[in-house]
C-alpha positions in Angstrom: -76.7 -2.2 30.1 -77.1 -5.8 29.5 -78.5 -8.3 31.9 -81.5 -8.8 34.1 -83.6 -5.9 35.3 -86.5 -5.9 37.7 -89.5 -4.1 36.7 -89.5 -2.5 40.2 -92.7 -3.2 42.4 -93.8 0.0 44.3 -95.5 -0.3 47.7 -98.6 1.9 48.5 -100.7 2.3 51.8 -104.6 2.1 51.8 -104.9 5.7 50.8 -102.6 5.2 47.7 -99.4 6.9 49.3 -95.8 5.8 48.5 -94.5 3.5 51.5 -91.1 5.0 51.4 -89.3 2.3 53.6 -91.0 -0.4 51.9 -89.7 0.8 48.5 -86.2 1.0 49.9 -86.6 -2.7 51.3 -87.9 -3.7 47.8 -84.8 -2.2 46.2 -82.3 -4.1 48.4 -84.3 -7.3 48.2 -84.0 -7.0 44.3 -80.2 -6.3 44.4 -79.0 -8.3 47.4 -81.4 -11.3 47.2 -82.4 -11.7 43.6 -79.0 -10.3 42.4 -80.5 -8.3 39.5 -78.2 -6.3 37.2 -80.5 -3.5 37.4 -83.9 -1.9 38.0 -86.6 -0.7 35.6 -88.3 2.1 37.5 -91.8 3.5 37.0 -93.2 0.8 34.6 -96.3 -0.9 34.6 -95.1 -2.9 37.7 -94.9 0.1 39.8 -98.6 1.1 38.7 -96.9 4.2 37.1 -100.0 5.1 34.9 -102.1 5.8 38.2 -99.5 8.3 39.8 -99.2 11.9 39.8 -95.8 13.6 38.4 -94.8 14.3 41.9 -95.3 10.8 43.0 -93.2 9.6 40.0 -90.4 11.8 40.9 -90.5 10.6 44.4 -90.0 7.3 43.3 -87.2 7.9 41.0 -85.4 9.9 43.9 -86.1 7.1 46.5 -84.7 4.5 44.3 -81.6 6.3 43.2 -80.8 7.1 46.7 -81.2 3.5 47.8 -79.3 2.0 45.0 -76.6 4.4 45.6 -74.7 3.3 42.3 -74.7 -0.5 42.9 -76.8 -1.4 39.8 -77.9 0.3 36.5 -81.1 2.1 36.4 -83.6 2.8 33.7 -86.3 5.4 34.2 -89.6 4.8 32.3 -90.9 8.2 31.7 -93.4 7.5 29.0 -96.7 9.5 29.2 -99.5 10.5 26.8 -98.8 13.9 28.4 -95.6 14.7 26.4 -94.6 17.7 28.7 -94.9 15.3 31.7 -92.5 12.7 30.0 -90.0 15.5 29.2 -90.2 16.8 32.7 -89.8 13.4 34.4 -86.9 12.6 31.7 -85.0 15.8 32.9 -85.4 14.9 36.6 -84.3 11.3 36.1 -81.3 12.3 33.8 -80.4 15.0 36.8 -80.4 12.2 39.2 -78.1 10.1 37.0 -80.3 7.4 35.7 -78.2 5.3 32.9 -81.0 5.5 30.5 -84.7 6.5 29.9 -87.3 4.5 28.6 -90.8 5.5 27.2 -93.9 3.4 26.5 -95.4 4.2 23.1 -97.9 6.8 23.5 -101.3 5.1 23.5 -105.1 5.7 23.6 -105.3 8.1 20.7 -104.1 5.8 18.0 -101.1 8.0 17.2 -99.5 8.0 13.7 -95.9 6.8 13.4 -94.6 10.4 12.8 -96.2 11.5 16.0 -94.6 8.5 17.8 -91.3 9.2 16.3 -91.5 12.8 17.2 -92.6 12.0 20.7 -89.1 10.0 21.3 -87.2 12.7 19.6 -88.5 15.3 21.7 -87.8 13.6 24.9 -84.3 12.8 23.9 -83.5 16.3 22.6 -84.8 17.9 25.8 -83.0 15.6 28.0 -79.9 14.4 26.2 -80.2 11.0 27.7 -80.3 7.6 26.1 -83.8 6.0 25.4 -85.1 2.4 25.4 -88.3 2.2 23.6 -90.9 0.3 25.4 -92.9 -1.7 22.9 -96.0 -3.5 24.4 -98.6 -3.8 21.8 -101.1 -5.8 24.0 -101.6 -2.9 26.2 -101.0 0.1 23.9 -102.5 -1.2 20.6 -99.2 0.3 19.1 -97.1 -2.3 16.9 -93.9 -1.0 15.4 -92.7 -2.7 12.1 -89.6 -3.2 10.8 -89.4 -0.3 8.6 -90.4 1.9 11.6 -87.6 0.5 13.8 -85.4 1.4 11.1 -86.4 5.1 11.3 -86.3 5.2 15.2 -82.9 3.3 15.4 -81.2 6.0 13.2 -81.1 7.9 16.2 -78.0 7.1 18.1 -79.6 8.0 21.3 -82.3 5.5 20.9 -80.1 2.4 22.2 -82.6 -0.2 22.3 -86.0 -1.7 22.8 -88.1 -3.4 25.7 -89.7 -6.0 23.5 -92.9 -7.2 25.3 -94.5 -9.0 22.4 -94.9 -12.7 21.4 -93.9 -12.1 17.7 -90.6 -14.1 17.6 -90.4 -13.7 13.9 -90.1 -9.8 14.4 -87.8 -10.5 17.4 -85.2 -12.6 15.2 -85.4 -10.1 12.4 -84.6 -7.4 15.0 -81.9 -9.3 16.4 -80.3 -10.0 12.9 -80.9 -6.3 11.7 -79.5 -4.3 14.6 -76.8 -6.2 16.2 -75.5 -3.3 18.1 -79.0 -2.3 19.7 -79.9 -3.6 23.1 -82.9 -5.8 23.1 -84.5 -6.7 26.2 -87.0 -9.6 26.4 -90.3 -8.3 28.3 -92.3 -11.4 28.9 -90.7 -13.2 32.1 -92.7 -16.7 30.9 -90.8 -16.4 27.5 -87.4 -15.7 28.7 -85.7 -18.6 27.3 -87.2 -18.0 23.7 -85.9 -14.2 24.0 -82.6 -15.8 25.0 -82.3 -18.3 22.1 -83.3 -15.4 19.7 -80.3 -13.4 21.2 -81.7 -10.7 23.5 -79.4 -8.8 25.5 -81.4 -9.2 28.8 -84.9 -9.1 30.4 -87.1 -6.7 32.0 -89.9 -8.2 34.1 -92.2 -7.9 37.2 -91.6 -11.6 38.6 -87.8 -11.0 38.9 -88.5 -9.0 42.2 -89.2 -12.5 43.6 -88.0 -15.0 41.0 -84.8 -13.3 39.9 -82.3 -15.9 40.8 -84.1 -18.6 38.6 -84.1 -16.1 35.7 -80.5 -15.7 36.0 -79.9 -19.3 36.1 -82.0 -19.7 32.8 -79.8 -17.0 31.4 -76.5 -18.7 32.4 -77.7 -22.1 31.2 -78.5 -20.7 27.7 -75.3 -18.8 27.8 -73.4 -22.1 28.3 -75.5 -23.9 25.6 -77.3 -26.0 28.0 -80.7 -25.4 26.6 -82.6 -28.5 27.9 -81.5 -27.7 31.4 -82.6 -24.2 30.9 -86.0 -25.3 29.8 -86.3 -27.2 33.1 -85.9 -24.2 35.0 -88.2 -22.3 32.7 -90.9 -25.0 33.4 -90.4 -24.5 37.2 -90.7 -20.7 36.4 -93.7 -20.9 34.4 -95.6 -23.1 36.9 -94.9 -20.3 39.4 -96.0 -17.4 37.0 -99.3 -19.2 36.1 -100.2 -19.6 39.9 -99.2 -15.9 40.3 -101.4 -15.0 37.4 -104.2 -17.0 38.7 -104.1 -15.5 42.1 -103.5 -11.8 40.7 -100.1 -10.6 39.5 -99.1 -7.5 41.3 -101.4 -8.3 44.6 -99.6 -11.9 44.7 -96.1 -10.5 44.1 -96.5 -8.0 46.8 -98.0 -10.6 49.4 -94.9 -12.7 48.4 -92.7 -9.9 49.6 -94.9 -9.3 52.6 -94.5 -13.0 53.7 -90.8 -12.4 53.5 -90.7 -9.6 55.8 -90.6 -6.8 53.3 -93.3 -4.0 53.5 -94.6 -4.4 50.0 -97.9 -2.7 50.9 -101.0 -3.0 48.6 -101.9 -2.0 45.2 -103.2 1.5 44.4 -106.9 2.1 43.6 -108.7 1.3 41.4 -106.6 -1.7 41.4 -107.9 -4.0 44.3 -105.7 -5.6 46.9 -105.3 -9.3 47.5 -108.2 -11.4 48.5 -107.4 -12.1 52.2 -108.8 -15.7 51.5 -105.8 -16.1 49.2 -103.2 -15.4 51.6 -102.7 -19.2 52.5 -102.0 -20.0 48.9 -99.4 -17.3 48.6 -97.8 -18.8 51.6 -97.8 -22.1 49.8 -96.1 -20.5 46.8 -93.4 -19.0 49.0 -92.8 -22.5 50.4 -93.1 -24.7 47.5 -91.0 -22.5 45.2 -88.6 -21.6 47.8 -89.1 -18.0 47.3 
């Protein structure tokens, strides 16, 4: 399960419906062009939390069909509605996804025993592996070391997608749990995660910039950290401009410029400002995307 995973983008039409052919094209773009090791499906980058249960299932099915066993698949099934999380987990497991993942339940300030029960319930109902999705900036949930201790006692919890800038905790996690998978979740901090010993990375910009990310991983593995920093600098120049233009809107327009039908974003998220299309074209050209 180690390696580079794209947090998969999903194309929508103006009415918020999934563009099936475009989704298949994005899957192939990631596997064939960006050469990722796996796909993280129905995460934030897929605009998951604005979708119906049936739309989420449709995405799981299309991705599994188009992938056809080529790379590893992780199904993000987390939801504040535990019944939905279990239903999606069972569905993805039946489709043959290699692991489930679930964002920590959010909004209601759940206690740790409630969060632990949430993960245990999904695991018990699906009998699949679980990767915790820790993203405290968006969920308000921070898992401390003693809580990771409790969670990782469950052998089915095989790792964590760690989207947090606290590198002290990351180092402590790596030392304490050498046999658990740790994925870096911040694309712009990839090199720091690798130096800290992560097993891979999961991120949205890998949909268009995966090859550079894999280069960073390869250079760090070879001990060529200064060279890896240079690639990270270029990557972060790109990420900075993408963020300034709008993250998901810009990533989709980059794919559109490459002839891939990446559609638009699902409302209430806005689409790309038409006045910014020329700037996106410059990104494609300047960064050889």
